[in-house]
Each structure stands twice: as structure tokens, then as C-alpha cells.
N, C-alpha and C positions, 0 to 999 in steps of 0.2 A: 920234777914231776913227770912221770912216765906217761906215754900215750896209751890210749885204749887199744886193745887188740882188735884189729879190723875184722876178723872173722866173727866178732861178737856183734857187730852193728852194720858193716858195709853192705852185705847182701840185702838186709832189710831196708836200708836207705835207698838202694837202687830200685827197689820195687815201688817206691813212692812216686807219685806224679810230681812234676816240677812245681816248686812253690809250696809243697805240703810238708808238714812236720808230723811226728808221731812219737809216742812214748812207748818204750819197751823195757823189759826187765834186764838188769845187768847183774848177772850171777856173782861176779867178784865182790860187789859191794855188800852182799849178804842181806839185803833188804827185801821185804815183801812188797815194796812199792816199785812202780815202774819209773825209776829215776833217770833212765838213759833216754835223752831227747835226741832224735835223729831227724835229719832234714835233707831235702833235695832241692838245691838252688840251680839256677841256670848254668853255672860254671863249676859247681862242686857239690859233693855229698859231705855232710858233716854230722858230728855227734858230740854230745856233751853230757857227762854224768853228773847230776846235781849232788849226788852223795859223795863221789870220789873227787869232785872238783877237777876233773880231767876231761880234755877234749881232743878231737882229732878232725882233720878234714882231708878229703881226697879231691883234687882238682881234675876236671874232665879234660883230658889231653886233646880230645877231638873238637873241643869248643874253642875256636880261635876268632879273634876280631879280624875281619877281613879288610878293614881300612888301613891304608898306609899312612905313616907319619909324613906330613908335608915338609918341604924344605924349610919352611918358616916356623916349624914346630918349636925350635929351641931359641928363637929370638927373644930377647929380654925386654923389648919395648912393649908397652901396653897395647894389645890388639885394638884396631880401629873398627872392627866389625862385630863387636859384642852385641848379641841379640838377647834380650831378657827372656826368661822362660815362658812368660805369658804371651810373647809375640812369636815364639818358634812355630814352625809348621808342626801339625799334630804328630806326624810320623817321626820327625826328628826328636820331638819332646819325649815321645814314648820310648825311643831308643835310648835316650839319655837317662830317663827314669829307670829303664831296665839295667843300664850300666851301673847306676847307683845301687840298685837293689842287689846286683851281683857283688857289690862291695859291702853289703850288710847295712846300707843306709837308705832310707826313703827320702824322696825329694822334699817332703814336708819337714824333715829333721833339720834342714839347712835354712839359712837366710835366703832371700830372693837371689837366685843364681841365673847365669846366662851361658851363652855358648859362642865360641869363635870358630867359624868355619875355616878361616885361613890357617889357624893353628891346630884345629881339631882338638880343642881343649874346652873342658867344662870350666867356667869362670865363676869364682866365688869371692865375694868381697865381705870380709868380717865387719861387723858393726863398728868395732873399735878402730877400724882403718879409715873411717869416713873423713877424717881430718886431712887426709893426703889425696890429692887429686890423682886419679888413675891407679891408685894402689889396689891390687887384687892378686889372687892366686889362680893359676891355670893348671888344671889336671888333665894330662894326656888321656885320651879315650881309645887310642889305637892299640896300645900295648907295644908299639914298635919304636917309640921315641926313646932317645938315649937319656932323656931327663923326664921323670915322672911328674914332678911338681916344679913350677916356675913362679917365683915371686916377682911381680911387676911393680916397679916404681916405689919400692920400699925395701931395698936391700939391706940398709943399715938397721932395720927393726923387723927382721923376718921372724916374728913370733907373735902370738896372740894371747892377751889376758883380758877378759871381760866378765861382767857379772852375769849370772844365770838369767836374770831378768833385767831389762833396761828401763822398765816403767816404775821402778822404785828406788829411792836412795839406798845405797849399799854401804854397810860397814865392811871391813876387810877381815872376814872370819876365816873361811877355809877356801883354798885354791886347789883344784884338781888339775893336774897337768898330764896331757897325753903327748905322744910323739907324732901324731898324725892329725890333720885337720878334720877328716871325716870322723875319726874316732872321737875327737873333741865334741863335735856336734851330736854324735850319738849319745855320749855320756851326758851332755847338756840336756838333751831331750829326756833322758831317763830321770835325771835329777829334777827337772822342771815338772814332770808329769806323774812321777811314781812315789816320791817320798812324802811322808806325812810327819808333822810335828817339828820340822826344822825350819827356822826362819828363812824365807827366800832371800832376804837382803843380806844374808850371812855367807852366801855361797858364790864362788867365782869358778870359771873354767878357763883353761889355757892350753896352749900347745907349744912345744919347742920346735916343731916342724923338723923332726929328726931326733936321733938318739942322744945328741949333745945339747948343751945350753949355751947360748951366745953371751958374750960379755955385756951386750946392751940389755938383754933380758935380766941378767943377774943385777945389773945396776938399777933397773927399774924396781926389782923386788927388794933391793936394799933401801931405796928411797921410799918405797911404799910397801912396807912389810905386811904379811898376813900372820894371823895367829897360828894357823896350821897350813901345811902344804902336803898334798899326797901326789906322788909321782906314779902315774898309772900307764905303764907302757905295754907293748906287744909281748905276747907269750912265746918269744923265740930267743935264741942266744944273744942277739944284739940288744933286744929289749931288756932282758934280765940284766946284762952288764950295764947298759945305758941307764936304766932306772936307778941302780945302785950308785953309779958314779955321779949322776946328777943330784941325787938326794944327799950324798956326802958333800958335794960342792955347796949346795944350798945351806946345809946345816952349819958348815964352817963359816959362812958369811952372815948367817942369820941365827945367832945364838939364842935369841928369845922366841924363835918360831919352832914349833914342833913339826919336824919333817919325817915323813914315812914314805915307803915305796912298795909297790906291788906290781904284778904283771897279770895280764889275762891268762886263762888256762893255756897249757902247752899247745902251740899250733894255732892259736886264735889271736886276733886283735881285739881291742875293746869294741870296735864297730861290728865285729862278727857275733857278739854276744846278744842274747835276748835282753830286752830292757829290764825285766825283773831280775835276770841273772846279774846284770851290772850292779843293781842296787844291793842284791845279796852279797856279791863279791866285795863291794866297798864297805858294807857293814861289818863283814868279818875280817877284811884285810886293809881297811882304810884308816887304821890308827884311831878308831873310835870316833870318827867324824860324823857318822850318821846314827 
């Protein structure tokens, strides 16, 4: 999938105020509708053509996080200074919410999250990890740490699989797998709030926390198989290759499961996409699961 020509959209996106989006005409798609959605985020300008199913993003090189990664940033022990989001100082909470928005995710897309000042990491604890004391993930917010994500106190099961909703008993119908935790929660939010006519108790969401799949996650899916699995990775070379490889491994081990794979538009992660576009993408590319 080729990128959009930047002269078709970047000058228009740069005229927008930060946080704003706009629709413009995209001549190559031959449509009379304004299918090209452009936006200006805090750290990047972006565009996505709903007709061509093609996107692009340009990061603002002058926007840099000024915080340094502390020496403790890469420690693998669970931090002892985790403060919940509701107890954070208002300024720090706004900074972290801005950080999330820059990644395409709103704070309300996530389960209750926290922050470790000693590690300068956003702390997220998936609901399905509640059975392990201290198990959580830490996301570096400085951009300077050598490790972006750290798994605390759960190294042997560094993956997530959980139902879209926890308030209803669930059959194991369809599992959507992303490569990134934030993308997982963005897709979960989209499925939870935008789809109609699909039983809630039929849908699960998961992440491999990387472009590969661990033996422990494979073993879990063999023990408790799904009817369908859709691997939905990032729209870059690593994501394209990883989605195909993971789907092939899953299909080999799960002959009765219908496995398909897809990626976000070129240059995008699932978390970068608009909620409606996630649903449209999965409807057209998700193996008929929606």
C-alpha cells in the first residue's frame, strides 16, 4: 500500500490548530466526496483517505520530550511508588493524558492507570492480570529509555487475552490480537462502543506485546481455542511481516479456528486510527467477523 503524496495534504494539515481535524478532497481517488481526513496532533500531522484506504503521518521534529530517563527506568522490579491517576497532581495528570493523546489514545480508553515518578513510566494493569500480585506494564514517557515497555512480575506470561466486557459471561467466539497494548485498548473501545448487532459476549481482545507470539500464549490458545482469530498489527514492514507469521503459526496449531490477518493503513498503528475507521477496517479486512 503506497503512501499519500504529502503535497496533497501536508500544507493543509499544517494550517490546522493543534487537536483539530478536517476533511478535504483527494483528487487521486476520483470521488466527489471529501474523503481525505487530515489532522494536527501535538507531535505530528496526519492524513487518511477513506476511499484509498491509505494514510501517512509526519512527526514534528521540533517537539521533543524534555524529561530524561532516570537510572531506575529499566529496572524490572515492580515500582513501589505507583500513584493512581485519580490521586495524581492535576498538572502531572494533564501531562500524562496529553502523552496518551499524542499516541492516539484517550485516558478513558484504558483501565484505571497510574504513574511511577521514580521510573517515569505510565503504569497499566490489564484486568486479566489481577490474579498476579504486582503484575503490570510500564510505558516510558521520556522517549529516552532504552526499553519502551517493561513487564513487571509476569515475565512468563507477557501477553493479554480478555473479553471485551467483563460484566457478562463470554463464549469464545472471535479474538482480535494487536501487537501493542495501547492499540489493544483503542480497538477494544471501538468494538465496545461502535458495533451493532454482534453479541458482546462473543468478542475478545488481546495483544502479543510485540510482533511475535510467545509459546505460553500459543499454549493458552490451544487449551482454550476461539472460533475465529484476527491478527491486527501496525501498518509498517515489521507489522506486515509479523501479522502474517503469527497468523500462520496460529493456523498450524489451531486447525479448527479460522485465522486471518490484517494491518493498519501504511504508516499507522491501530491506535492512530479513528474509532469509526477501526470498525470499517475490521469489517472489510477482518475475515467477516463483524
